[in-house]
N, C-alpha and C positions, 0 to 999 in steps of 0.2 A: 504492499500500500503506499502511495506516497501524498504528502500534503503541502497546502502553502497555508502559512500561519501571517494572518494582517495583523500586526501589533498595534498600530496606530493609523488612523487618518488624517493626523496631523502632518505638515509638508511644508518644507521652505523653499520649493520650488512653485512657481506657476506657470505650469505646462499649459499650453493651449489644448492640446488634445485630451486634457485631465482637468476636471474640475472638482476634485476632490478636495484640494486644498481651501475651497469655498465652504466645503461642509467637514470642518475638522472635528475629529473627535474629542471629548473631554477627558483628560488625563486620567480624572478621578473615576471613571467609569471604565477604562479600559482593562482588558482582561489582565490577570497577575500570573507571575510564572508560575505560583503553587496549581493555578486553574489548569495548567497544562501538563501537569505530573499524570493524569491518568489516560494522555495518548497512548495509543498503540505503538508496537514496533513497527518503523517504518524503514522503506530501501531509503527513501530522498525526503528532503523536508526544505522548503524555502521560507524564509522570515522575509517578508516584504512590508510595505506600508501603502500610503504615505510615505514617510521617510522614518525607518526604524531606528537611526541613530538620533533622534530626538528624544525618544526615549531615555530617562537617565537610567533606568535599571536595565537597558539592553543586554548588559554582560549576564544577569541573571538569567532572561528568558534565554539566552544562549545556551546557558550551561544546562537547563530543563530540556529543550529541544534536543541538543548535542546527543544527550546519553539515549533519545530514544531513535535516533536514525542511524543509519549506516554513511548517511553523506547528508551535509547541511551546507547551503548556500544563503548568503544575505543578498538580497536587492537592494541597492543603495544610489542615489545621485552622485555620490562621492563627496560631496562639498564638505562635510564635517571630517577631515582627513584625519586627525590627531585621534578623535574617538574610533574612526574605524580601526587606524592602526592598532590602539591599546586592544579592542577586542581579538585582532589577528593575533597578537603577541600572547594574548591568554589561551588562544583555541587555535595553534597552529596549522590543524587539518579542516579548518573550516573555509568554504569558498565564498568568494564575492564576485558580484556582477556590478558595475558601474554602470548607470545609462549614461550613454552618449548620443545624442538626438543628430550627430552629423559633425561636420567642421566646425571650429569656433564660433560662428557668426550664426550658421543656422542652429547650433544647439544652444546657444545663450538665448537666441529669439525665441524657440519652441519651449525652453524650460523655463523662462522668465528670471534665469539665476545670472546677474553679473560675474561674469569671468567664470562661470560654472564649467565650460570644458578645460580651464586650466586648472580648476580645484580636481575634477575627475581625472583628469591627467595625471595629476600630481599624486593623488591616491593611488592610482595604478601603480606607478613608480614606486612609490615607498612601499606598498604591498609586495611587490616583487625584489624590493631590496632587502628585506626581511626574512625571504624565502618563502613567503606564501606561494603554493603550487596552485590551487584551484583559483584561478582570478582570470576576468575578463569583463567585456563589455557589451552592451546591448542596444540596437537600435530600433526605434517604433518607425516603420517607414509610412511616409506621406508624400503628397506632391510637394511638399517643401524641400525634404531633406533625400529623396531617393537619389539624386545624383551624386551625394556623398557617398553613397554605399562601397562603392569600389575603392575610394581612398580610406575609409575605415577598414575595409578588409584588408588592404595592404598594411595598414597600421598594425592590425591585429597580429598578421603573419609577421611581420619585423618584431613586434614585441614578443612574440611566443605566447600570444592571449587566447583566450577563446571567443569567439564572435556570437552572439544571439541575436535572432532576428524576429520581429513581429511586424504586423501591419496596424493601422490606425482601427479602432471600432468601438462601438458604444455600448454600454452598461449602465445600471445603476450604480456600480462599483464607482463607476468613474464620474458620475453625474452628469453626463455626457451622451447627446443622442443625434447630434448633428456632425459627428465626424464622416468624412467621404474622401474618395478618392478621384478625381475629377480626371487624370490622363491616364486611365488603366492600363493601357498596353507599355508605355513608358517605364511606370513602377513594375508592373509584371516582368517588363523586360529585364530590368535590373536584378531583380530576384534570379531570373532565369541565367543571367551572366554570371552570378555569382557561383549558382548549381553547377555550371559547366567548371570553373576555377575548382571547384570542392571534389569535383569528379576526378579531377586531373591528380589531387594529390595522393600521396602514399600513406595518408592514414584511413583506414577505414570508417572511423568515427564520421571524417569528413562526407564521405560518401552517402552516409545516412543523414547528413546535413543539408546534402543536396537535394534528397528525395524530400527532406521537408519545406526547403526553401521552394521548391516546384508545386506543393501543396498549398505554400504562401502565393505563388504565382495564382494557382486555380481559384483561391480565396478572392483574391483581388478581382479576376474575373468574375466572380460571381458562381463559382460551382459549387457542388457540394462536398463535404468533407468526404476523404480518401479512405478513413478508415472510422469504425464508429467510436462513438464517444464515451470514456470509461468514468466520466466524474459520477459521484455519488456512489462508485463501488470499488472502483482502486484508486481514484483520488478522491480528496476532499479539501475544503477551505476553513478556517476558522476565522471569523472576522474580529475586530478588536473589541466586542462587546461578549466575547465568549460562544458567540451562535456558531454551530456547526452546518456549512451549507455544502452543498454539491461542488459549486464554483463560484468565480466572481461574476458570471453572466445572470444566474438566477437567484431570486431575491429569497426562494423559498429555503426554511429552515428545519434542521432536522431536531434541534433540540441547543440546549445552552451548557456550555462546561461549567459555568457557575454554580449550576444548580444540580446536575446529574455526571456521572463518570461517563467517558466516551464508550466504553462497551455497552453501558446502558442506553445509550442514545443512538448509538450504531444498529443495534436488534430491534430498536422501535417501530410501531405503527407508523409514526411520523417519517422514518426514515423509507421506509417502503413505499410511503406516496410520493415522498420525492423521487426515488428511483423512477418509478412509474411516470413521474412528470417528465424527466431527464430522457426517458426511452421515448416519449412524444414530442421533444423538442425539435424545433424546425431552424435552430439557428444554424450557422454555417462557420462557427468557431474553427480557429485553427492556432492553436497559441501550444508553444513547447510544453507546458506544464501537463497539459491532457494529450497532445500528441506522444510524446515520449512513451508514456505507460503502452498505449496504444499500437505503437510499433512494436515493442517487446512481446507483446501479447501476438502481432501478427507478422513476425519478422519476415515471412516469405514475400509480403507484399512490396516492401522497399527493397528487398533483396533482388526480386525479379526484375524490378525497374533499373535497378543500377547493372544489373546483367546486359539488359538490352540497351541503356544506354553506353555501355563500353563498345558493345557490337556497333552499334550506329557510328559511335566518335561524336557524340553529342548528346545532351539530355533529351530522354524518350520523352514523348507527351504523358501528361496524365487525364484521366477521363474527366471530362468537363461536363458534368451532368446538371442539369438545372430543373427546378420543378418547373 
């Protein structure tokens, strides 16, 4: 099982594609580290926000979640470098993903953070200098920053860092419902170009990322999901108030960790009702948090695509089904 734990809706950024910063959670109402003690054993967990490092007890939260999972990654905008590095020193096997929405001009405009790119890059360099192994940065593609994707991929390769990709989308979680991509073919084309580079890599992990990025291109063009969605069964979210939810796209809750243990929540009638709703969901989300476990369960799907692409010498098409 995998989990995303949203520890706060407070944020020091003012992102154009996300309005969470306009609806911050109250620190006094946020879930406490002790409320996470009943979480099950996890393969992977992601601590995210808002900006997680605005929590003064983030090290206590990390200590609890780290005991529960084989791998833990914290998502951050990278602005609070010293706090981030302090946590990295205390937990050297924890991973970090810094959000960079393009080269400096695009990043700072989209994130609404003055010198945000500089802070993020400094954080990445500091993490690398102390020997942190699991580090990288991510970009959420839109019309504004798609042309920076190739340069960010080159930067990640030159620094030996991971590169995560997403595309703008809408959700109650973001308090945003007007995100859209206008130049569909330009954005999808940038993702396909990245997929081609990843296919030429000698690292098998990048081959599967190429398939994921082709799935993103398919999502941009309005295609259906390439794999069934596993949220509510193999993946769950915890929001800042302790509510266990299937994902960050559905407001449905399975129950609160402030009132009940995770096991009690997971086996409840409320959870079964949420799973039924997930099976009927017609959203076409394609995000790494839900796609990665689905890929592990259906490994032959991306593997066949990889082999076909090698034979073609270029990324093979993916099925573009529209309702």
